[in-house]
Every structure is written in C-alpha cells, then in structure tokens.
N, C-alpha and C positions, 0 to 999 in steps of 0.2 A: 241795454236792458233786458236781454237773452241773458245776460248773466241775473241780472234781479231776479228773472222768474224762475230762473232753477235756485237761485237761495230759497226761495221762498215755498219749494216743495218741503213736504213732511218730510221728518223721520221715523222710520219705521225700524220697531225694535220685534223681531218675531218672535213666535214662541218656540221655534230652531236653533233658536242662538246657541244654544251650549254646542253643536255642532262646531262652531267657529272656533270656541275653546280648544275642543279636542284635535282640529289642523293645524293649530300654532300656527307656523313659521311661514307652512302654507297658504295662508290666507291669499296671499296676493296672487298663487296661480289659477284662483276661481275666476275672478277676471283678466286678469292678461292674458289667458287661454281659451276665454271666451265659455268658459264650459256651459253645458247645456241647462242653466236652474233661472230660479226665478230673478226676474229685474231686481224687485224689492232685496231679494239679498244677498245680489251683488253689491248693491246699493249701501248696504251694512255694512258690508264685508268692509269696502271702501270707508266709511266713518269708523269700523273697530279697526283697522288696519292704521290707520294713520292715531288714533286716539291711543293706542299702544305706544306709540314711538315718543307720545310727548306725556306717558304718562309709563315711567319703568320702575313704580314704586305707588303701591294704595292700599290704604290701613280699612281692614273692613272689622270695627268692634263691634258689632253684630252676632259673626260669628267666629269672633276672635281668631281672626286668621289674618296676613300681611301677604298682599301680592305681591312680585317681582319678577322682571325679567333680564336677563344678561343676552348678550348675542347670539346665544346657543340655543337659549329654552328659557319657557315660562316655568314658575314657581309659586308653589301654595306653603307659606310658613307655619307652622301651628308651634306656639310655643317653642321648643329648639329644630324642632322637624322640619324637614326641606323636603316638599312632594311634589314632582312634576304635576303639571296641571291633568293631562291626560292620564294620572291616576285617581284622580281627585273625583269626589260623590258628583251625582251629576244635578245634585243642589248647587253646589262650589261651581260647575260648567258654565249654570243656567246664569247664575247672580251675578258672575263675571263679565263678560260682555255687555251686559246691563248698566251696571255699574259704573265700570270703566268710561264710556261712553255719556254715560249723563254725567261724569264729574270734567271728561274731555271739554264738554258744552258750557260747564258751569266755569271752566276756566279762561275757553274763548269768550266768556260773557263780560267777566271780571275784567280784561283786558280789552271789552270793546263798549265805547260810551253808548252807540245802539243798538237793538237786538234784530235790525236788518242787516247787522255786520257780519252779527252769528250766525248767518244763513236758514238755521231753521226756526220758524215761528212755530211748528206743529207736530209734537212728539207721542209713539202711537206705540203704546209697549200691550204687547199678546200676552196674556196671561203671564201676569209677575210671579205667581205661586208658584208654579213647576217646580215638582218633585222636595218641596219645603214643607215640612213642619208647621203647626198654623203657628206656633208662636212666631215661629222664624217668616212665615208671609205679614206677620203683623211687623216684624220687626223692619223690613225690607221695602213696605208699601211706606210706614215715615221715611223711612231713610230717602225714598221716590220723589216722596213729598216735599220735604225739605229742601231736596235738590230744585227740584222743580220750581219751585216758588222765589230760588235767586237766581234761577234762568230765566225765570220771566218770558214763563213761554206756557201754550196753550196743552193738556195733554190728555189724552183719550187712552183708557186703559180698558181693554176686555179682559174678562175674569171671571171664571165660572166657581169659584168661589163665596162661601159666603164670609169666611173671617177675611177675606180683602175687604166684604162691603160694610162688616162690621166695625172694621181695623177705620175706614173713610166716617163712618158713622161718630168713632169716639170725634176723630180731629173737627169736628164739625158742631159735636158736641160744647169741647170744651170751648168754641170761639163760640156757642151761642151762649154757655156759661157766664162768659168774661164779658161780654153784652151786657147782660142782665144783673151779673153781678160783680162789677167793676171794683169794687173793693176787695175781690177775694181774688184776686190776677195770680199772686205770687203761690196762693194755694194753689189753682189749676197750674201753672209750670211748675207745679212739683209730680204732678200727674203725667202731663204730657210739654212738653217744650213750646214755646210760644210760635220757635219757626215752625210748627210743626201744624200750627190749629189754618183751620180752614172756613170759610167765610159760603154757608150757604147758598147765597145766590152768586156763587162764582161755579157753581156745581149743577152739571145734568147727569140723572141717571136712569139706563132703559131698561130691558130684558124685551126680549124677541121671542113671544109666544103665541102660535097657534099662527103662524105666517102675519102678524102685528108687531108692531114698537108700542106699548107701555111704558109709559114714565113710572119710576122705581120713587119719586122724591113724594117725601110728607109733605105737605105745605102747612099744615097746622103745626106739626111738630117739628119742625123745619131740620127733617133727617130722610134716609133709605130708609126706603121697605126691606128690609133685609131678608125676614120672614118668605118675600113672595119666592125667591127662589133658595128659599131653606125650608121646604114643605118633608123633604123628604125624615128631616129631625121631628118633625109632629107626627109623622108616620112610625118614625122607629119606634117612638116612647110611647104611643099608643101601642103597639105589639110589644113591648115591653111588661108596658102592665097587666094585657092582657093575659098574656104567658105566666107573670106571677099570681096573676089572682087562679088561675088555672092548676098551675104547681101546689100553692097553699089552700085551695079551697077544701073546706071539708074537715 
C-alpha cells in the first residue's frame, strides 16, 4: 500500500532544472550526500538520473541538435560539432532535463499496460519558456503536449509567458475547428499536427491577480484569454503611437 501511495505523487519539474544539466554526472551526489536543498529538487534529481541512464541518445529536431552521453560526459551534437553540456546555452540546459524526463516517462508508459504502473499521475512543469526565444517557446510547448498526450497523464504548467498561452490557444483552436469543420481535418493538420490538438473541455487556466485566482478561460469562444496577462503589449503599443504622434506632429 505504501508503494502505491508513493507512486501517486506528482512529478515536479522545477524552473531551476538547468542546474541539473550543469552538474552532470555529479547529480547523484546531491541526494547521496543529503545536500541541503529542497526535497522536490532532490526528487527531480532522482528522476533525471534514472532517465539519463535509460536514454543515452535523444534527437530534438526543433532546436536541430542531438543529445548523447557516454561514460565520461554528456554532449550536444549540432551539425558536425560536439559540445559538452556545460558549454551550451542556458536554453538548451533548461530544455534537456525536461525533455529527457518526459521521454523516459513515455518509454515507460509504452512498456506498461496501466498508468498506475508508470508511477506518475500528475506532471508539474514550472516555466517551460525559460531562456528561450518566442518561436522556441512555441515549439517546446507543442512538443510537450505531444508527449503528455501519449503519456496519458495530467499536466500542470506555470508560466509568465503570453507566448506559451498563445501556443496553447492555437492547439485548442485546431481542435475546435476540426470539430466544427470535420471535412477540413487534413488542412488543419497541415498547420498543426493532430497529436498536438487539445480539447477545450480538458483545459483549465488561471491567473493569480491581487491575491485572487481568476479563470482565464473564455467559454464563449472556447479558448484562453491571453490578453489578461499581456496587458503590457497594449501599453507598449499605446506608448509607440503617442511618441510617433509627437515626433511627426505639425
């Protein structure tokens, strides 16, 4: 019974995950020596250590690199160039622990007949957008969704990025459009692959504002109200309009 309870615990993937990329093979020492860091970080360190051993090589087409490891170190292969993880960008260092752990969970899910045996029912991902340009944020979000749907697990994502929410909206819109125009499914798939479509009924979205939790779902249009967290874009546009008006007046 105790084992079943432990298996039901959520997997938390912290924003500080790039730290685990930098420490490399020393990661086991964090929990073996009872280093004084958050327990949630140590739990993730365990997941990541196991996942790396089961995935010695991983291709990530969106950033055009291949991850691989040997007995001595970990590398990123970009074209013909091999770079040790510790010398790569912070964006790559943040992506790797996230993607490797999710791929490992997917592999385990495909080997298992039940989600219970997987040991993870909820996956919490903190700020997937860290250190990424907007177009990379979009690509990573879509990649995460495609993996999560195959893993068949609940996912909770925290973000400060309107690009992440906009990308979510597009995936929801693709599904909405396919429902309303089922004869246009192939055309929709040319824009967004079907394995990334999201059912609006499966989504919850909230903003914490002035000490209150407010829903961001737009029930009428079946989407997420991205403008609620992107008010700064409107303010910037207003400032630009006013400055241009002053610059060219008269």
